[in-house]
N, C-alpha and C positions, 0 to 999 in steps of 0.2 A: 394445406395445413397452416394455421396461423402461428403455431409455436416456433416456426423457423425464424420469426422476427425477434424472438426473445433471446437476448444474449446468453450464451452458454448451453443452449439446447443441443447444439452439435458438438459440444466439447466433452472432454473426459476429465473426471476428477483426478487430480494428481496429488501425490503425497506432499505435505507441507514440509518445507525446510525449517528446522527448529533452531531456536537461539543456541549459539555456540558453534553452529556449522560455519566454517570459514566463508562460504558463499554469501552469507548474510552480512559479512563484515568487509567486503571488498566492493569498490565502485563497479558499476555495470557498464558494459560497452554499448556504444550507440548502435542502433539498428541501421543496417545499410541495405538489406534486402526486404522490400515491401511486397513480397510474394505470398503464396498460399501457406507457407510454413508460419509466417507471422500471423496470418488470419486464424490459423489453427491454434496458435499459442494464445491469442486473445480469447478465443472461445473456451479454451481449457482454463484460462484464468477466471473467467466468469463462472464456469461450472464449479471450479474448486472453491471460489469465494462464496458462492451460494451454499454449497454443501457444508462449508465450515461456519456459515451464518455470519460472515463478515460484511463490512461496508467498503472495503478496498483491498486490493491484493497486487503486490509487485511481482514481476517475473522471477526475481531471485528467491522469492518465497516458495517457488516450486522448482528451484534448482537451475533456472535459466538466467545467466548473468547478462541480461539485456535490459536496456532502458525502456521498459513497458510497464504500465499498470492499468488496472481497471477499477471502477468504482460504481457503487449504487448506494448513495449516501444522502440522507436528508440534511438540510441546513437547520438553523435554529427556528425557522418559521415553518418547519415540516414540509418544505418544498423538496421534492425528490430530484437528485442529480444522478444521471446514469450515463456512463461513457467509458472511454479508454483514452490513454495518451501514449504516444510513441515518442521517444527521445525528449521527454518533458524537461523543462528547466523552470525552476521557481524564479520568476522575475520580480515579484513583489510579495512582501509579507509585511503588513503594517497594521495600524490600528492599535487597539488595546492589546496588551499581553495578558492573557487569562490562563490561570491554572485550572485544568479540567481533567476528569478521569480519562485515561488513555490506555488502551489495551492493544494487543497485536496477536494475529493468528499464529505467529511464530513463537509466542510465549503464552500458550493457551492457559486460560484461567487466571492470569495475572493482570493487574492494572495499577496505575499510579497517577497521582496528580502531576500533570506535565504542562509546562508553560508553552503556549503557542500564541501567535498573533491571531486576531479574530478576522483578518482579511488576507486572502492570498490570491495571486494571479500566476497561472502556469501557462507557458507556451510550449507547444509540441506539434505533433503530426497525428493524423488519423492512421488507421491500418492501411489505407491506400496511399498515404504520403501527403495528403492535403494539410496545409498549415491550420492550426486551431489554437485558440486562446480560451482558457477556462478560468473563470474567477469564482470565488466562493467566500462566504462569510460564516462565522460561527463554527458549528460542528463540521460542516463541509470544508471550510478553510483548514481546520485541524487535519482532516483526512488528506487533503491535497499535500500539506506540508509533511505529514507522516509518510506518505507513499514516496514523495520526492527524496526524503531522508533515506529510505530503503535503497533507492537506486544509487545513492552516494556511498552505500556501505554502512549506513547508520540504522540504529533502532531507537525507539523512544527512551530506552534505559540510558542511552548515551547523553540524553538531555537532563537527566536527573542528577542531583548531588545530595550529599549528606545522608540523613536517615532514610529518605525516600529511595535513593539508589541502593543503599545497603539492604533495605528490607526486600526490594524486588529481587536483587541478586541472591540473597539468602534463600528466598522462596524458589527461585529458578534452580538453584543448585540442588535442592531437595526434590524437585519435580520428577515424576517418573518418565517424562518425555525428554529431559535434558540431553543434549548432544554431548557425549563424553569422548568423542574421537579425537 
């Protein structure tokens, strides 16, 4: 069967952790075990991301406080970038700072103009522990920065100020999915 090479086909869709849940607002721990549980988590992340129609998903967005994220995201030239990073660290974010629409699967249905650099470089490991460097421009650079923020306990709303921030927070407070615990 060819579908075994498609990320997420062996994964299960997990419930998303929504804005307000404390797990989204705490830094994630480094992965130390590169065994089958990590491989299963990566498959689950892909399955969940695809089910939610996202372009990136961090482990804490499914309740796992580990430094892992997956992505299937185009850049501004419509080149597809597909992969995962374990223990990623944003090592460069430079170029122009652009304000562009940004949303998040943990804040469904909301978005705001968020400033990000248009180039990013992230170093990390693969699911088997091999070192990897991923670089991106445009929308893909935005995705890499967004997912790295998640692993540090941040969400895009934290990068907003003034009326943009107030507007998103007001809408989030009224949303039926908001975490009120």
